[in-house]
C-alpha positions as a Markdown table, in Angstrom:
| # | Residue | x | y | z |
|---|---|---|---|---|
| 1 | Met | 31.4 | 38.1 | -87.7 |
| 2 | Leu | 29.4 | 35.7 | -89.2 |
| 3 | Ser | 26.3 | 36.0 | -90.6 |
| 4 | Asp | 22.9 | 34.4 | -90.0 |
| 5 | Val | 23.1 | 32.1 | -93.2 |
| 6 | Glu | 26.8 | 31.0 | -92.5 |
| 7 | Lys | 25.9 | 30.3 | -88.9 |
| 8 | Gly | 23.0 | 28.0 | -90.5 |
| 9 | Asn | 25.2 | 26.6 | -92.8 |
| 10 | Asp | 28.0 | 25.9 | -90.3 |
| 11 | Leu | 25.2 | 24.4 | -87.9 |
| 12 | Met | 24.0 | 22.2 | -90.6 |
| 13 | Leu | 27.4 | 20.9 | -91.6 |
| 14 | Met | 27.4 | 19.5 | -87.9 |
| 15 | Arg | 24.5 | 17.8 | -88.2 |
| 16 | Leu | 25.6 | 16.1 | -91.4 |
| 17 | Thr | 29.0 | 15.0 | -89.8 |
| 18 | Pro | 28.6 | 11.3 | -89.0 |
| 19 | Val | 29.4 | 10.1 | -85.4 |
| 20 | Ala | 30.4 | 6.9 | -84.3 |
| 21 | Thr | 30.4 | 5.8 | -80.7 |
| 22 | Leu | 32.1 | 2.6 | -80.0 |
| 23 | His | 30.0 | 0.2 | -77.3 |
| 24 | Thr | 31.6 | -2.6 | -75.5 |
| 25 | Asn | 29.9 | -5.9 | -74.3 |
| 26 | Tyr | 30.4 | -4.9 | -70.5 |
| 27 | Gly | 28.3 | -1.4 | -71.4 |
| 28 | Gln | 30.9 | 1.0 | -71.7 |
| 29 | Ser | 31.1 | 3.5 | -74.5 |
| 30 | Ser | 34.2 | 5.4 | -76.3 |
| 31 | Arg | 33.7 | 9.3 | -76.8 |
| 32 | Pro | 32.0 | 10.2 | -80.0 |
| 33 | His | 34.2 | 10.4 | -82.8 |
| 34 | Asn | 33.7 | 12.1 | -86.1 |
| 35 | Leu | 33.6 | 10.3 | -89.4 |
| 36 | Lys | 35.9 | 11.4 | -91.6 |
| 37 | Asn | 35.2 | 9.0 | -94.7 |
| 38 | Gly | 32.1 | 7.3 | -95.7 |
| 39 | Val | 28.6 | 7.3 | -93.8 |
| 40 | Ala | 27.6 | 6.0 | -90.7 |
| 41 | Gln | 25.9 | 2.1 | -90.7 |
| 42 | Gly | 22.2 | 3.1 | -91.4 |
| 43 | Ser | 22.6 | 6.8 | -92.5 |
| 44 | Val | 19.6 | 7.9 | -94.9 |
| 45 | Leu | 22.8 | 9.0 | -97.3 |
| 46 | Ala | 24.0 | 5.3 | -98.0 |
| 47 | Pro | 21.1 | 4.2 | -100.6 |
| 48 | Thr | 21.9 | 7.4 | -102.8 |
| 49 | Leu | 25.4 | 7.0 | -102.6 |
| 50 | Cys | 25.3 | 3.3 | -103.4 |
| 51 | Ser | 23.2 | 4.3 | -106.6 |
| 52 | Val | 25.7 | 6.9 | -107.5 |
| 53 | Tyr | 28.4 | 4.4 | -107.3 |
| 54 | Thr | 26.5 | 1.5 | -109.4 |
| 55 | Asp | 24.6 | 4.0 | -111.9 |
| 56 | Asp | 27.1 | 3.6 | -114.5 |
| 57 | Phe | 28.4 | 0.3 | -114.0 |
| 58 | Pro | 29.3 | -1.5 | -117.4 |
| 59 | Asp | 26.9 | -3.3 | -119.3 |
| 60 | Thr | 27.5 | -7.1 | -119.2 |
| 61 | Leu | 26.2 | -10.5 | -120.5 |
| 62 | Ser | 26.5 | -11.5 | -117.1 |
| 63 | Thr | 23.8 | -10.9 | -114.3 |
| 64 | Lys | 25.3 | -8.7 | -112.0 |
| 65 | Cys | 24.3 | -9.3 | -107.9 |
| 66 | Ile | 24.9 | -6.1 | -106.1 |
| 67 | Tyr | 25.1 | -6.1 | -102.3 |
| 68 | Ala | 26.4 | -3.2 | -100.7 |
| 69 | Asp | 29.8 | -2.3 | -102.4 |
| 70 | Asp | 30.1 | -6.2 | -103.1 |
| 71 | Val | 29.3 | -7.2 | -106.8 |
| 72 | Ala | 28.8 | -10.9 | -108.1 |
| 73 | Leu | 28.6 | -11.6 | -111.9 |
| 74 | Thr | 26.6 | -15.1 | -112.6 |
| 75 | Phe | 25.8 | -16.3 | -115.7 |
| 76 | Ser | 24.4 | -19.2 | -117.0 |
| 77 | Ala | 25.2 | -21.5 | -120.6 |
| 78 | Pro | 24.8 | -25.0 | -121.6 |
| 79 | Thr | 28.5 | -25.6 | -121.1 |
| 80 | Phe | 31.2 | -25.1 | -118.4 |
| 81 | Ser | 33.5 | -23.5 | -121.3 |
| 82 | Gln | 30.9 | -21.4 | -122.5 |
| 83 | Ser | 30.3 | -19.7 | -118.9 |
| 84 | Glu | 33.6 | -19.2 | -118.3 |
| 85 | Lys | 34.5 | -17.4 | -121.8 |
| 86 | Asn | 31.4 | -15.2 | -120.9 |
| 87 | Leu | 32.3 | -14.5 | -117.5 |
| 88 | Thr | 35.9 | -14.0 | -118.3 |
| 89 | Glu | 35.0 | -11.1 | -121.0 |
| 90 | Asp | 32.8 | -9.2 | -118.4 |
| 91 | Met | 35.4 | -9.5 | -115.7 |
| 92 | Ala | 37.7 | -7.9 | -118.6 |
| 93 | Thr | 34.7 | -5.3 | -118.9 |
| 94 | Val | 34.5 | -5.1 | -115.0 |
| 95 | Gln | 38.2 | -4.7 | -114.7 |
| 96 | Glu | 38.4 | -1.8 | -117.2 |
| 97 | Tyr | 35.8 | 0.1 | -115.3 |
| 98 | His | 37.7 | -0.3 | -112.2 |
| 99 | Pro | 41.2 | -0.7 | -113.1 |
| 100 | Ser | 42.2 | -0.7 | -109.2 |
| 101 | Gly | 39.7 | -3.4 | -108.4 |
| 102 | Ala | 38.3 | -1.4 | -105.9 |
């Protein structure tokens, strides 16, 4: 038999489980599906998880532009070869940080 605390924890976990429902252009909807990975779009957890994901991103000479799970490196220099050299070095740094490219 579950204690009140255990019941409360089960209810809390059920509330935290993201659920997705697919909608069509014709007003039809699928039955709700529990998401097994990630968070639902618009979830309050998304900004926190994004911060965790990018917090220890390596230092680079380039400017990092981060949007969702995409990262772009930008660098401005007087010559193309200097920009290319710095971006290549920074890409190697990022590759060491994320060897799988994920």
